[in-house]
C-alpha positions, 0 to 999 in steps of 0.5 A: 060852187067854187067859193063853197069848196074854197070855204071848206078847204079853209075850214079843214086846214084850220081844224087840222092846224088846231089838231096839230097844235093841240096834239103837240101840247098834249104830247108835251104835257104828257112827257112832263107828267111822266118824267118824275122830278129827281127827289132828294135823298134827304127826307129830314133836313136841318135849318139853322136858326140861331147860329150865324157861324155855319149853315147847311144846304141840301141838294139832291144827293149831297149836302154842304156845310159852310163855316163863316167868320163870327163877325158881322162880315160873315166871311166864308172860312171853310166848306165841307161836302158831305157825300154818301158812299158811291155818289159822284163828286159834284163840280164846283167845290174844289176847295171843300173837304169831301167827307163820305157819309154817314161817318162810321167812327169819330175822335172828339178832341174836346169833351164838349163834343162828347156831350153832343154825341151822347145826346145824339146816342152816337157815343158808340162811334167814338174810337178815341178821346183826347184824355180819359181824365176829361170824360164824364159820360157814363157811356163813354167810360164803359167803352174806355173800361172795355178797351174800345176807346183809346187816348190820343192826346190833346190837339197840341200834342196829338199822337199822330201814329195812334190816329193813323192806326185807328183810321177814324172817319172824322176827327173833331177839333175847334179853333177858327173854323178852318181844319187846315189851320186847326188840325194837323196838316200831316193828318189831312195830307194822309186822308184823315178827315178833320172838322173844326168848329167855332162854338166858343165864339158864339155869344148866345146859349142857343147858338152854341147848342145849335152846333149839335146839328153840325156834328149830326150832319156827318152821321146823317142824324138830322131827325135826331138832332132836330128833336133834341134841339127843338125841345131844348130851344122850347124849354130854354125860351119858356124859362126866359119868359119867367124872368122877362118882366122882372123888375128887381134884378140882383147884381152879379159878377164872375171869375176871379183873379188869375195870373195877376189879372181878372177876366170878366166876360164881355157884355155881349158874351155867351155868359152875359146873355145867360145871366140876363136871361136868368134875370140878373144884372150883370155888372159889365153888361154895358160892355160891347165885346163878346170875348173876355175883358182883361181887368185889374183887381182894383177895377173889378173891386170898384164895380163889384164890391157891393154885388149881390152874387159872385159865380163861376169861380174857377176851382173853388169849393170852399169859402176858405178858397176865396181867401187863399186866392186873395185875402182882399176878397173878404171885402166883397159883399158876396163873400160876407153874405155867402152868395158865391156859387160855382158850377162844380156840383158834378165832378168826375174822379179826376176833378173835372167838371161835367159842366164843361162836357155837356152844359152847352147842349144842356143850356136850359139846365144851366139857365134853370140853375141860374134862375134858382140862384137869383130868383128861387121863388120862380122855380119852387122845388127845383134842385140845381144840377150844375151849380152849388154854393161854396161850402163853409169847410 
């Protein structure tokens, strides 16, 4: 009888322990299920696919833009902490520039940014430009005529008082990617937010174009930037497929004698990449540099005198300009065959090319023009947008 009683006690204790254990688990699961995970305020995010010079990271209620050196080391140059109004500053970013988003107004110190802002439909945020004469955008010109956009001068001769008066949410400049070095210290010390890019150091068209995401991030325009860039990349890559298997590639060289020297793009440069994608044989493609190669006239002539095409020739419009630059230019085959092209089809009333403003974000159009020059049969019916052949008079 006693044995039976003890057995019942053991069973009871076992059941109770199981109940307590199960009850504890269920309680834990219930707490987890009713405690919502903190959602990020950023529904749409941007992923950097081509550029190696910057990155964007998203957190619950802020984002970090990091700018890196353009070499293989990818050293961190600078960081921006983009934080919505009203949110507390997170710890760990003591050296980052804090910028409240979305930015309400902007001053672009190069027309290249106007191209980005125009594509994003953000030109109404522009309160000033460097020089009116550089502007090609029809939208920005209307704002200038209406007195809504001021002129503040170029980065090296900036009208600081005017910038202080305008109080922009952001001033966009360029250089080595560090706004403390590329921007005016006086502006930054007095609360003007400055962002600097290294677009000009990118060595591929899509990497340069992807900086539109950098600009868009300050305005919380992720969705718009993704749409613009994804369509651009698709068009560009589809054009590359047209020339991928071309066997006969015409030879080409660029630029002209300037200040006693000739500066050809390096073989690992943005322009070299464009020419290769367009199905051309760039004569300095064997060079490994991403910047410009400093050459003498004789060095260029030795390699390029028999080249099929000559492009990107400064401010030349007519074939007479070729000889005014240097009478020896008549010896180039491209001059004799009239195969010299420049990107000056679209020019504003001050003589400044639209190419400089929006060709980066329209690199697919630039590529189409170049394919039309080198392989017109691949794009029948296409009319060039930026490029045109030099005229006879």
